N, CA, C and O atoms as a Maestro MAE file, in Angstrom:
{
 s_m_m2io_version
 :::
 2.0.0
}

f_m_ct {
 s_m_title
 :::
 protein
 m_atom[312] {
  # First column is atom index #
  i_m_mmod_type
  r_m_x_coord
  r_m_y_coord
  r_m_z_coord
  i_m_residue_number
  s_m_chain_name
  s_m_pdb_residue_name
  s_m_pdb_atom_name
  i_m_atomic_number
  :::
  1 25 -7.208 -2.161 24.423 1 A "MET " " N  " 7
  2 3 -7.730 -3.490 23.965 1 A "MET " " CA " 6
  3 2 -6.452 -4.288 24.012 1 A "MET " " C  " 6
  4 15 -5.451 -3.704 23.596 1 A "MET " " O  " 8
  5 25 -6.289 -5.775 24.535 2 A "GLN " " N  " 7
  6 3 -5.261 -6.151 24.794 2 A "GLN " " CA " 6
  7 2 -5.439 -7.592 23.704 2 A "GLN " " C  " 6
  8 15 -6.535 -8.139 23.578 2 A "GLN " " O  " 8
  9 25 -4.263 -8.049 23.015 3 A "SER " " N  " 7
  10 3 -4.147 -8.659 21.815 3 A "SER " " CA " 6
  11 2 -2.897 -9.869 22.320 3 A "SER " " C  " 6
  12 15 -2.338 -9.762 23.411 3 A "SER " " O  " 8
  13 25 -2.584 -10.992 21.352 4 A "SER " " N  " 7
  14 3 -1.332 -11.626 21.533 4 A "SER " " CA " 6
  15 2 -0.840 -11.889 20.178 4 A "SER " " C  " 6
  16 15 -1.586 -12.026 19.208 4 A "SER " " O  " 8
  17 25 0.354 -11.950 20.145 5 A "ILE " " N  " 7
  18 3 1.059 -12.560 19.045 5 A "ILE " " CA " 6
  19 2 0.696 -13.759 18.794 5 A "ILE " " C  " 6
  20 15 0.689 -14.569 19.721 5 A "ILE " " O  " 8
  21 25 0.356 -14.107 17.636 6 A "ILE " " N  " 7
  22 3 -0.026 -15.708 17.101 6 A "ILE " " CA " 6
  23 2 0.741 -16.132 15.918 6 A "ILE " " C  " 6
  24 15 1.002 -15.359 14.996 6 A "ILE " " O  " 8
  25 25 1.120 -17.436 15.955 7 A "GLN " " N  " 7
  26 3 1.930 -17.992 14.803 7 A "GLN " " CA " 6
  27 2 0.792 -18.045 13.475 7 A "GLN " " C  " 6
  28 15 -0.378 -18.426 13.466 7 A "GLN " " O  " 8
  29 25 1.447 -17.629 12.646 8 A "ILE " " N  " 7
  30 3 0.599 -17.568 10.756 8 A "ILE " " CA " 6
  31 2 1.830 -18.176 10.030 8 A "ILE " " C  " 6
  32 15 2.856 -17.559 9.744 8 A "ILE " " O  " 8
  33 25 1.593 -19.348 9.803 9 A "GLY " " N  " 7
  34 3 2.481 -20.039 9.149 9 A "GLY " " CA " 6
  35 2 4.158 -20.084 9.412 9 A "GLY " " C  " 6
  36 15 4.483 -20.949 10.225 9 A "GLY " " O  " 8
  37 25 5.128 -19.384 8.919 10 A "ASN " " N  " 7
  38 3 6.525 -19.216 9.402 10 A "ASN " " CA " 6
  39 2 6.618 -18.282 9.918 10 A "ASN " " C  " 6
  40 15 7.695 -18.066 10.473 10 A "ASN " " O  " 8
  41 25 5.550 -17.266 9.996 11 A "SER " " N  " 7
  42 3 5.672 -15.647 10.693 11 A "SER " " CA " 6
  43 2 4.703 -15.545 11.819 11 A "SER " " C  " 6
  44 15 3.864 -16.439 11.931 11 A "SER " " O  " 8
  45 25 4.720 -14.673 12.566 12 A "LYS " " N  " 7
  46 3 3.781 -14.033 13.600 12 A "LYS " " CA " 6
  47 2 3.064 -12.876 13.175 12 A "LYS " " C  " 6
  48 15 3.456 -12.090 12.312 12 A "LYS " " O  " 8
  49 25 1.760 -12.788 13.956 13 A "GLY " " N  " 7
  50 3 0.858 -11.976 13.398 13 A "GLY " " CA " 6
  51 2 -0.086 -11.659 14.710 13 A "GLY " " C  " 6
  52 15 -0.038 -12.394 15.696 13 A "GLY " " O  " 8
  53 25 -0.903 -10.568 14.650 14 A "VAL " " N  " 7
  54 3 -1.538 -10.086 15.516 14 A "VAL " " CA " 6
  55 2 -3.248 -10.120 14.652 14 A "VAL " " C  " 6
  56 15 -3.383 -9.857 13.457 14 A "VAL " " O  " 8
  57 25 -4.112 -10.405 15.358 15 A "ARG " " N  " 7
  58 3 -5.596 -10.584 15.005 15 A "ARG " " CA " 6
  59 2 -6.465 -9.247 15.352 15 A "ARG " " C  " 6
  60 15 -6.770 -8.973 16.513 15 A "ARG " " O  " 8
  61 25 -6.744 -8.634 14.505 16 A "LEU " " N  " 7
  62 3 -7.517 -7.269 14.839 16 A "LEU " " CA " 6
  63 2 -9.080 -7.675 14.633 16 A "LEU " " C  " 6
  64 15 -9.525 -8.392 13.737 16 A "LEU " " O  " 8
  65 25 -9.704 -7.127 15.537 17 A "SER " " N  " 7
  66 3 -11.358 -7.349 15.439 17 A "SER " " CA " 6
  67 2 -11.800 -6.595 14.403 17 A "SER " " C  " 6
  68 15 -11.114 -5.664 13.979 17 A "SER " " O  " 8
  69 25 -12.920 -6.889 13.912 18 A "LYS " " N  " 7
  70 3 -13.879 -6.292 12.864 18 A "LYS " " CA " 6
  71 2 -13.951 -4.723 13.462 18 A "LYS " " C  " 6
  72 15 -13.598 -3.755 12.789 18 A "LYS " " O  " 8
  73 25 -14.480 -4.624 14.873 19 A "GLU " " N  " 7
  74 3 -14.637 -3.239 15.426 19 A "GLU " " CA " 6
  75 2 -13.351 -2.172 15.607 19 A "GLU " " C  " 6
  76 15 -13.452 -0.946 15.648 19 A "GLU " " O  " 8
  77 25 -12.327 -2.825 15.688 20 A "VAL " " N  " 7
  78 3 -10.931 -2.018 15.707 20 A "VAL " " CA " 6
  79 2 -10.690 -1.642 14.364 20 A "VAL " " C  " 6
  80 15 -10.261 -0.512 14.130 20 A "VAL " " O  " 8
  81 25 -10.898 -2.398 13.511 21 A "LEU " " N  " 7
  82 3 -10.332 -1.824 11.988 21 A "LEU " " CA " 6
  83 2 -11.965 -0.962 11.417 21 A "LEU " " C  " 6
  84 15 -12.030 -0.591 10.245 21 A "LEU " " O  " 8
  85 25 -12.918 -0.778 12.175 22 A "ILE " " N  " 7
  86 3 -13.935 0.205 11.692 22 A "ILE " " CA " 6
  87 2 -13.704 1.075 12.335 22 A "ILE " " C  " 6
  88 15 -13.763 2.144 11.727 22 A "ILE " " O  " 8
  89 25 -13.387 1.155 13.601 23 A "ARG " " N  " 7
  90 3 -13.260 2.357 14.584 23 A "ARG " " CA " 6
  91 2 -11.729 3.052 13.982 23 A "ARG " " C  " 6
  92 15 -11.332 4.180 14.275 23 A "ARG " " O  " 8
  93 25 -11.188 2.309 13.300 24 A "SER " " N  " 7
  94 3 -9.588 2.832 12.886 24 A "SER " " CA " 6
  95 2 -9.792 3.764 11.517 24 A "SER " " C  " 6
  96 15 -9.053 4.688 11.175 24 A "SER " " O  " 8
  97 25 -11.049 3.261 10.779 25 A "GLY " " N  " 7
  98 3 -11.175 3.847 9.473 25 A "GLY " " CA " 6
  99 2 -10.169 2.885 8.317 25 A "GLY " " C  " 6
  100 15 -10.403 2.999 7.114 25 A "GLY " " O  " 8
  101 25 -9.131 2.017 8.777 26 A "ILE " " N  " 7
  102 3 -8.379 1.106 7.751 26 A "ILE " " CA " 6
  103 2 -9.178 0.441 7.164 26 A "ILE " " C  " 6
  104 15 -10.039 -0.252 7.707 26 A "ILE " " O  " 8
  105 25 -8.967 0.585 5.752 27 A "GLN " " N  " 7
  106 3 -9.885 -0.515 5.053 27 A "GLN " " CA " 6
  107 2 -9.099 -1.833 4.472 27 A "GLN " " C  " 6
  108 15 -9.430 -3.018 4.454 27 A "GLN " " O  " 8
  109 25 -7.834 -1.099 3.966 28 A "LYS " " N  " 7
  110 3 -7.091 -2.324 3.231 28 A "LYS " " CA " 6
  111 2 -5.671 -2.069 3.291 28 A "LYS " " C  " 6
  112 15 -5.159 -2.632 4.259 28 A "LYS " " O  " 8
  113 25 -4.799 -1.355 2.525 29 A "ASP " " N  " 7
  114 3 -3.387 -1.285 2.545 29 A "ASP " " CA " 6
  115 2 -2.984 -0.503 3.578 29 A "ASP " " C  " 6
  116 15 -3.448 0.618 3.788 29 A "ASP " " O  " 8
  117 25 -1.876 -1.198 4.448 30 A "ILE " " N  " 7
  118 3 -1.248 -0.388 5.389 30 A "ILE " " CA " 6
  119 2 0.094 -0.042 5.346 30 A "ILE " " C  " 6
  120 15 0.804 -0.698 4.585 30 A "ILE " " O  " 8
  121 25 0.659 0.967 6.088 31 A "ASP " " N  " 7
  122 3 2.036 1.249 6.387 31 A "ASP " " CA " 6
  123 2 2.513 0.743 8.060 31 A "ASP " " C  " 6
  124 15 1.965 1.135 9.091 31 A "ASP " " O  " 8
  125 25 3.313 0.077 7.996 32 A "ILE " " N  " 7
  126 3 4.004 -0.576 9.234 32 A "ILE " " CA " 6
  127 2 5.078 0.436 9.975 32 A "ILE " " C  " 6
  128 15 6.252 0.506 9.611 32 A "ILE " " O  " 8
  129 25 4.630 1.065 10.857 33 A "GLN " " N  " 7
  130 3 5.971 2.022 11.334 33 A "GLN " " CA " 6
  131 2 6.725 1.371 12.633 33 A "GLN " " C  " 6
  132 15 5.990 1.405 13.620 33 A "GLN " " O  " 8
  133 25 7.954 0.813 12.870 34 A "VAL " " N  " 7
  134 3 8.594 0.405 13.607 34 A "VAL " " CA " 6
  135 2 9.324 1.215 14.790 34 A "VAL " " C  " 6
  136 15 9.947 2.089 14.187 34 A "VAL " " O  " 8
  137 25 9.527 1.347 15.945 35 A "LYS " " N  " 7
  138 3 10.251 1.899 16.688 35 A "LYS " " CA " 6
  139 2 10.678 0.964 17.856 35 A "LYS " " C  " 6
  140 15 10.100 -0.105 18.051 35 A "LYS " " O  " 8
  141 25 11.795 1.437 18.687 36 A "LYS " " N  " 7
  142 3 12.007 0.269 20.119 36 A "LYS " " CA " 6
  143 2 10.761 0.257 20.723 36 A "LYS " " C  " 6
  144 15 10.107 1.266 20.985 36 A "LYS " " O  " 8
  145 25 10.362 -1.143 20.992 37 A "GLU " " N  " 7
  146 3 8.970 -1.321 21.753 37 A "GLU " " CA " 6
  147 2 7.810 -0.700 21.191 37 A "GLU " " C  " 6
  148 15 6.945 -0.373 22.003 37 A "GLU " " O  " 8
  149 25 7.606 -0.470 20.008 38 A "GLU " " N  " 7
  150 3 6.399 0.039 19.575 38 A "GLU " " CA " 6
  151 2 6.403 -0.180 17.997 38 A "GLU " " C  " 6
  152 15 7.359 0.088 17.269 38 A "GLU " " O  " 8
  153 25 5.026 -0.778 17.532 39 A "ILE " " N  " 7
  154 3 4.504 -1.097 16.098 39 A "ILE " " CA " 6
  155 2 3.477 -0.078 16.043 39 A "ILE " " C  " 6
  156 15 2.636 0.142 16.914 39 A "ILE " " O  " 8
  157 25 3.633 0.562 14.868 40 A "LYS " " N  " 7
  158 3 2.072 1.435 14.634 40 A "LYS " " CA " 6
  159 2 1.879 1.238 13.327 40 A "LYS " " C  " 6
  160 15 2.808 1.397 12.536 40 A "LYS " " O  " 8
  161 25 0.480 0.815 12.876 41 A "ILE " " N  " 7
  162 3 -0.273 0.466 11.677 41 A "ILE " " CA " 6
  163 2 -0.849 1.870 11.418 41 A "ILE " " C  " 6
  164 15 -1.374 2.687 12.174 41 A "ILE " " O  " 8
  165 25 -0.645 1.878 10.424 42 A "VAL " " N  " 7
  166 3 -1.477 3.344 9.757 42 A "VAL " " CA " 6
  167 2 -2.132 3.164 8.464 42 A "VAL " " C  " 6
  168 15 -2.017 2.067 7.918 42 A "VAL " " O  " 8
  169 25 -2.814 4.108 7.891 43 A "PRO " " N  " 7
  170 3 -3.226 3.578 6.367 43 A "PRO " " CA " 6
  171 2 -2.354 3.625 5.555 43 A "PRO " " C  " 6
  172 15 -1.513 4.450 5.912 43 A "PRO " " O  " 8
  173 25 -2.088 3.113 4.537 44 A "ALA " " N  " 7
  174 3 -0.926 3.274 3.335 44 A "ALA " " CA " 6
  175 2 -1.208 4.315 2.765 44 A "ALA " " C  " 6
  176 15 -2.408 4.506 2.568 44 A "ALA " " O  " 8
  177 25 -0.251 5.334 2.305 45 A "LYS " " N  " 7
  178 3 -0.360 6.461 1.622 45 A "LYS " " CA " 6
  179 2 -0.375 6.072 -0.125 45 A "LYS " " C  " 6
  180 15 0.231 5.060 -0.477 45 A "LYS " " O  " 8
  181 25 -0.834 6.620 -0.795 46 A "LYS " " N  " 7
  182 3 -1.068 6.588 -2.274 46 A "LYS " " CA " 6
  183 2 -0.091 6.882 -2.967 46 A "LYS " " C  " 6
  184 15 -0.249 6.929 -4.187 46 A "LYS " " O  " 8
  185 25 1.378 7.202 -2.310 47 A "ASP " " N  " 7
  186 3 2.287 7.749 -3.217 47 A "ASP " " CA " 6
  187 2 3.159 6.424 -3.908 47 A "ASP " " C  " 6
  188 15 3.810 5.589 -3.281 47 A "ASP " " O  " 8
  189 25 3.012 6.482 -5.012 48 A "LYS " " N  " 7
  190 3 3.598 5.112 -5.738 48 A "LYS " " CA " 6
  191 2 5.029 5.087 -5.688 48 A "LYS " " C  " 6
  192 15 5.644 4.021 -5.720 48 A "LYS " " O  " 8
  193 25 5.685 6.386 -5.598 49 A "LYS " " N  " 7
  194 3 7.052 5.947 -5.333 49 A "LYS " " CA " 6
  195 2 7.640 5.561 -4.337 49 A "LYS " " C  " 6
  196 15 8.779 5.103 -4.432 49 A "LYS " " O  " 8
  197 25 6.959 5.666 -3.091 50 A "ILE " " N  " 7
  198 3 7.084 5.406 -1.769 50 A "ILE " " CA " 6
  199 2 6.985 3.687 -2.030 50 A "ILE " " C  " 6
  200 15 7.900 2.896 -1.802 50 A "ILE " " O  " 8
  201 25 5.744 3.375 -2.521 51 A "ASN " " N  " 7
  202 3 5.469 2.036 -2.625 51 A "ASN " " CA " 6
  203 2 6.595 1.059 -3.533 51 A "ASN " " C  " 6
  204 15 6.927 -0.069 -3.169 51 A "ASN " " O  " 8
  205 25 7.091 1.720 -4.754 52 A "ASP " " N  " 7
  206 3 8.124 1.137 -5.482 52 A "ASP " " CA " 6
  207 2 9.590 0.739 -4.873 52 A "ASP " " C  " 6
  208 15 10.441 -0.121 -5.105 52 A "ASP " " O  " 8
  209 25 9.382 2.092 -3.753 53 A "PHE " " N  " 7
  210 3 10.950 2.224 -2.942 53 A "PHE " " CA " 6
  211 2 10.804 0.707 -2.231 53 A "PHE " " C  " 6
  212 15 11.541 -0.255 -2.448 53 A "PHE " " O  " 8
  213 25 9.705 0.756 -1.364 54 A "ALA " " N  " 7
  214 3 9.574 -0.311 -0.365 54 A "ALA " " CA " 6
  215 2 9.626 -1.639 -1.035 54 A "ALA " " C  " 6
  216 15 10.373 -2.530 -0.631 54 A "ALA " " O  " 8
  217 25 8.880 -1.766 -1.997 55 A "ALA " " N  " 7
  218 3 9.162 -3.097 -2.891 55 A "ALA " " CA " 6
  219 2 10.638 -3.527 -3.348 55 A "ALA " " C  " 6
  220 15 11.077 -4.675 -3.286 55 A "ALA " " O  " 8
  221 25 11.280 -2.470 -3.787 56 A "ALA " " N  " 7
  222 3 12.521 -2.550 -4.388 56 A "ALA " " CA " 6
  223 2 13.475 -3.142 -2.979 56 A "ALA " " C  " 6
  224 15 14.137 -4.178 -3.035 56 A "ALA " " O  " 8
  225 25 13.379 -2.231 -1.710 57 A "SER " " N  " 7
  226 3 13.869 -2.408 -0.692 57 A "SER " " CA " 6
  227 2 13.607 -4.018 0.203 57 A "SER " " C  " 6
  228 15 14.454 -4.516 0.944 57 A "SER " " O  " 8
  229 25 12.230 -4.626 -0.097 58 A "GLU " " N  " 7
  230 3 12.010 -5.669 0.523 58 A "GLU " " CA " 6
  231 2 12.858 -6.922 -0.375 58 A "GLU " " C  " 6
  232 15 13.473 -7.841 0.165 58 A "GLU " " O  " 8
  233 25 12.743 -6.741 -1.663 59 A "THR " " N  " 7
  234 3 13.544 -7.688 -2.540 59 A "THR " " CA " 6
  235 2 14.925 -7.581 -2.390 59 A "THR " " C  " 6
  236 15 15.703 -8.527 -2.513 59 A "THR " " O  " 8
  237 25 15.252 -6.368 -2.110 60 A "SER " " N  " 7
  238 3 17.087 -6.521 -1.802 60 A "SER " " CA " 6
  239 2 17.224 -7.221 -0.717 60 A "SER " " C  " 6
  240 15 17.901 -8.248 -0.759 60 A "SER " " O  " 8
  241 25 16.534 -6.757 0.616 61 A "PHE " " N  " 7
  242 3 16.688 -7.377 1.864 61 A "PHE " " CA " 6
  243 2 16.311 -8.700 2.323 61 A "PHE " " C  " 6
  244 15 16.640 -9.188 3.404 61 A "PHE " " O  " 8
  245 25 15.535 -9.296 1.348 62 A "ALA " " N  " 7
  246 3 15.082 -10.619 1.369 62 A "ALA " " CA " 6
  247 2 16.205 -11.435 1.009 62 A "ALA " " C  " 6
  248 15 16.232 -12.586 1.444 62 A "ALA " " O  " 8
  249 25 17.202 -10.985 0.229 63 A "LYS " " N  " 7
  250 3 18.546 -12.023 -0.360 63 A "LYS " " CA " 6
  251 2 19.183 -11.956 1.205 63 A "LYS " " C  " 6
  252 15 19.819 -12.963 1.516 63 A "LYS " " O  " 8
  253 25 19.105 -11.049 2.078 64 A "ASP " " N  " 7
  254 3 19.812 -11.173 3.511 64 A "ASP " " CA " 6
  255 2 18.895 -12.030 4.301 64 A "ASP " " C  " 6
  256 15 19.267 -13.086 4.811 64 A "ASP " " O  " 8
  257 25 17.765 -11.588 4.387 65 A "TRP " " N  " 7
  258 3 17.121 -12.122 5.682 65 A "TRP " " CA " 6
  259 2 16.626 -13.684 5.633 65 A "TRP " " C  " 6
  260 15 16.311 -14.383 6.596 65 A "TRP " " O  " 8
  261 25 16.644 -14.033 4.264 66 A "LEU " " N  " 7
  262 3 15.970 -15.396 4.297 66 A "LEU " " CA " 6
  263 2 17.418 -16.571 4.088 66 A "LEU " " C  " 6
  264 15 17.323 -17.686 3.576 66 A "LEU " " O  " 8
  265 25 18.279 -16.151 4.456 67 A "ARG " " N  " 7
  266 3 19.467 -17.072 4.530 67 A "ARG " " CA " 6
  267 2 19.220 -17.892 5.807 67 A "ARG " " C  " 6
  268 15 18.681 -17.577 6.868 67 A "ARG " " O  " 8
  269 25 19.781 -19.048 5.383 68 A "PRO " " N  " 7
  270 3 19.862 -20.029 6.920 68 A "PRO " " CA " 6
  271 2 20.364 -19.430 8.063 68 A "PRO " " C  " 6
  272 15 19.909 -19.556 9.199 68 A "PRO " " O  " 8
  273 25 21.616 -18.569 7.610 69 A "GLU " " N  " 7
  274 3 22.671 -18.190 9.152 69 A "GLU " " CA " 6
  275 2 21.432 -17.133 9.700 69 A "GLU " " C  " 6
  276 15 21.216 -17.127 10.912 69 A "GLU " " O  " 8
  277 25 20.705 -16.334 8.904 70 A "GLU " " N  " 7
  278 3 19.782 -15.299 9.659 70 A "GLU " " CA " 6
  279 2 18.823 -16.211 10.360 70 A "GLU " " C  " 6
  280 15 18.486 -15.828 11.480 70 A "GLU " " O  " 8
  281 25 18.366 -17.226 9.976 71 A "GLU " " N  " 7
  282 3 17.170 -17.515 10.700 71 A "GLU " " CA " 6
  283 2 17.949 -18.267 12.216 71 A "GLU " " C  " 6
  284 15 17.410 -18.147 13.317 71 A "GLU " " O  " 8
  285 25 19.223 -19.001 12.025 72 A "GLU " " N  " 7
  286 3 19.917 -19.478 13.331 72 A "GLU " " CA " 6
  287 2 20.295 -18.142 14.120 72 A "GLU " " C  " 6
  288 15 20.342 -18.173 15.349 72 A "GLU " " O  " 8
  289 25 20.550 -17.027 13.448 73 A "ALA " " N  " 7
  290 3 21.078 -15.907 14.368 73 A "ALA " " CA " 6
  291 2 19.801 -15.229 15.086 73 A "ALA " " C  " 6
  292 15 19.971 -14.594 16.126 73 A "ALA " " O  " 8
  293 25 18.540 -15.372 14.523 74 A "TRP " " N  " 7
  294 3 17.180 -14.957 15.367 74 A "TRP " " CA " 6
  295 2 16.271 -15.988 15.950 74 A "TRP " " C  " 6
  296 15 15.121 -15.680 16.264 74 A "TRP " " O  " 8
  297 25 16.718 -17.161 16.106 75 A "LYS " " N  " 7
  298 3 16.043 -17.959 16.613 75 A "LYS " " CA " 6
  299 2 15.984 -17.660 18.285 75 A "LYS " " C  " 6
  300 15 14.914 -17.975 18.804 75 A "LYS " " O  " 8
  301 25 16.965 -17.115 19.138 76 A "SER " " N  " 7
  302 3 16.665 -16.826 20.364 76 A "SER " " CA " 6
  303 2 15.590 -15.788 20.496 76 A "SER " " C  " 6
  304 15 15.005 -15.685 21.573 76 A "SER " " O  " 8
  305 25 15.234 -14.880 19.314 77 A "TYR " " N  " 7
  306 3 14.048 -14.062 19.858 77 A "TYR " " CA " 6
  307 2 12.714 -14.489 19.651 77 A "TYR " " C  " 6
  308 15 11.907 -13.561 19.692 77 A "TYR " " O  " 8
  309 25 12.256 -15.566 19.450 78 A "ARG " " N  " 7
  310 3 11.174 -16.055 19.083 78 A "ARG " " CA " 6
  311 2 10.562 -16.640 20.544 78 A "ARG " " C  " 6
  312 15 9.469 -17.207 20.573 78 A "ARG " " O  " 8
  :::
 }
 m_bond[311] {
  # First column is bond index #
  i_m_from
  i_m_to
  i_m_order
  :::
  1 1 2 1
  2 2 3 1
  3 3 4 2
  4 3 5 1
  5 5 6 1
  6 6 7 1
  7 7 8 2
  8 7 9 1
  9 9 10 1
  10 10 11 1
  11 11 12 2
  12 11 13 1
  13 13 14 1
  14 14 15 1
  15 15 16 2
  16 15 17 1
  17 17 18 1
  18 18 19 1
  19 19 20 2
  20 19 21 1
  21 21 22 1
  22 22 23 1
  23 23 24 2
  24 23 25 1
  25 25 26 1
  26 26 27 1
  27 27 28 2
  28 27 29 1
  29 29 30 1
  30 30 31 1
  31 31 32 2
  32 31 33 1
  33 33 34 1
  34 34 35 1
  35 35 36 2
  36 35 37 1
  37 37 38 1
  38 38 39 1
  39 39 40 2
  40 39 41 1
  41 41 42 1
  42 42 43 1
  43 43 44 2
  44 43 45 1
  45 45 46 1
  46 46 47 1
  47 47 48 2
  48 47 49 1
  49 49 50 1
  50 50 51 1
  51 51 52 2
  52 51 53 1
  53 53 54 1
  54 54 55 1
  55 55 56 2
  56 55 57 1
  57 57 58 1
  58 58 59 1
  59 59 60 2
  60 59 61 1
  61 61 62 1
  62 62 63 1
  63 63 64 2
  64 63 65 1
  65 65 66 1
  66 66 67 1
  67 67 68 2
  68 67 69 1
  69 69 70 1
  70 70 71 1
  71 71 72 2
  72 71 73 1
  73 73 74 1
  74 74 75 1
  75 75 76 2
  76 75 77 1
  77 77 78 1
  78 78 79 1
  79 79 80 2
  80 79 81 1
  81 81 82 1
  82 82 83 1
  83 83 84 2
  84 83 85 1
  85 85 86 1
  86 86 87 1
  87 87 88 2
  88 87 89 1
  89 89 90 1
  90 90 91 1
  91 91 92 2
  92 91 93 1
  93 93 94 1
  94 94 95 1
  95 95 96 2
  96 95 97 1
  97 97 98 1
  98 98 99 1
  99 99 100 2
  100 99 101 1
  101 101 102 1
  102 102 103 1
  103 103 104 2
  104 103 105 1
  105 105 106 1
  106 106 107 1
  107 107 108 2
  108 107 109 1
  109 109 110 1
  110 110 111 1
  111 111 112 2
  112 111 113 1
  113 113 114 1
  114 114 115 1
  115 115 116 2
  116 115 117 1
  117 117 118 1
  118 118 119 1
  119 119 120 2
  120 119 121 1
  121 121 122 1
  122 122 123 1
  123 123 124 2
  124 123 125 1
  125 125 126 1
  126 126 127 1
  127 127 128 2
  128 127 129 1
  129 129 130 1
  130 130 131 1
  131 131 132 2
  132 131 133 1
  133 133 134 1
  134 134 135 1
  135 135 136 2
  136 135 137 1
  137 137 138 1
  138 138 139 1
  139 139 140 2
  140 139 141 1
  141 141 142 1
  142 142 143 1
  143 143 144 2
  144 143 145 1
  145 145 146 1
  146 146 147 1
  147 147 148 2
  148 147 149 1
  149 149 150 1
  150 150 151 1
  151 151 152 2
  152 151 153 1
  153 153 154 1
  154 154 155 1
  155 155 156 2
  156 155 157 1
  157 157 158 1
  158 158 159 1
  159 159 160 2
  160 159 161 1
  161 161 162 1
  162 162 163 1
  163 163 164 2
  164 163 165 1
  165 165 166 1
  166 166 167 1
  167 167 168 2
  168 167 169 1
  169 169 170 1
  170 170 171 1
  171 171 172 2
  172 171 173 1
  173 173 174 1
  174 174 175 1
  175 175 176 2
  176 175 177 1
  177 177 178 1
  178 178 179 1
  179 179 180 2
  180 179 181 1
  181 181 182 1
  182 182 183 1
  183 183 184 2
  184 183 185 1
  185 185 186 1
  186 186 187 1
  187 187 188 2
  188 187 189 1
  189 189 190 1
  190 190 191 1
  191 191 192 2
  192 191 193 1
  193 193 194 1
  194 194 195 1
  195 195 196 2
  196 195 197 1
  197 197 198 1
  198 198 199 1
  199 199 200 2
  200 199 201 1
  201 201 202 1
  202 202 203 1
  203 203 204 2
  204 203 205 1
  205 205 206 1
  206 206 207 1
  207 207 208 2
  208 207 209 1
  209 209 210 1
  210 210 211 1
  211 211 212 2
  212 211 213 1
  213 213 214 1
  214 214 215 1
  215 215 216 2
  216 215 217 1
  217 217 218 1
  218 218 219 1
  219 219 220 2
  220 219 221 1
  221 221 222 1
  222 222 223 1
  223 223 224 2
  224 223 225 1
  225 225 226 1
  226 226 227 1
  227 227 228 2
  228 227 229 1
  229 229 230 1
  230 230 231 1
  231 231 232 2
  232 231 233 1
  233 233 234 1
  234 234 235 1
  235 235 236 2
  236 235 237 1
  237 237 238 1
  238 238 239 1
  239 239 240 2
  240 239 241 1
  241 241 242 1
  242 242 243 1
  243 243 244 2
  244 243 245 1
  245 245 246 1
  246 246 247 1
  247 247 248 2
  248 247 249 1
  249 249 250 1
  250 250 251 1
  251 251 252 2
  252 251 253 1
  253 253 254 1
  254 254 255 1
  255 255 256 2
  256 255 257 1
  257 257 258 1
  258 258 259 1
  259 259 260 2
  260 259 261 1
  261 261 262 1
  262 262 263 1
  263 263 264 2
  264 263 265 1
  265 265 266 1
  266 266 267 1
  267 267 268 2
  268 267 269 1
  269 269 270 1
  270 270 271 1
  271 271 272 2
  272 271 273 1
  273 273 274 1
  274 274 275 1
  275 275 276 2
  276 275 277 1
  277 277 278 1
  278 278 279 1
  279 279 280 2
  280 279 281 1
  281 281 282 1
  282 282 283 1
  283 283 284 2
  284 283 285 1
  285 285 286 1
  286 286 287 1
  287 287 288 2
  288 287 289 1
  289 289 290 1
  290 290 291 1
  291 291 292 2
  292 291 293 1
  293 293 294 1
  294 294 295 1
  295 295 296 2
  296 295 297 1
  297 297 298 1
  298 298 299 1
  299 299 300 2
  300 299 301 1
  301 301 302 1
  302 302 303 1
  303 303 304 2
  304 303 305 1
  305 305 306 1
  306 306 307 1
  307 307 308 2
  308 307 309 1
  309 309 310 1
  310 310 311 1
  311 311 312 2
  :::
 }
}
């Protein structure tokens, strides 16, 4: 199946069809794994420690990622 990256507000996203979600068995929460030239979506693990760590990391990284200098630096990749 092919799809396209679409604009969703200030972010980008991929729309998944109902059939894809049914066939995958993924119902709600997901983990996103990233490698060079690859994005993998898998069902989220129910390990609360990992989720707490991810939330703390997101808050920490947001301080750096949401700066105007970062937006400017990443413009060429849009």
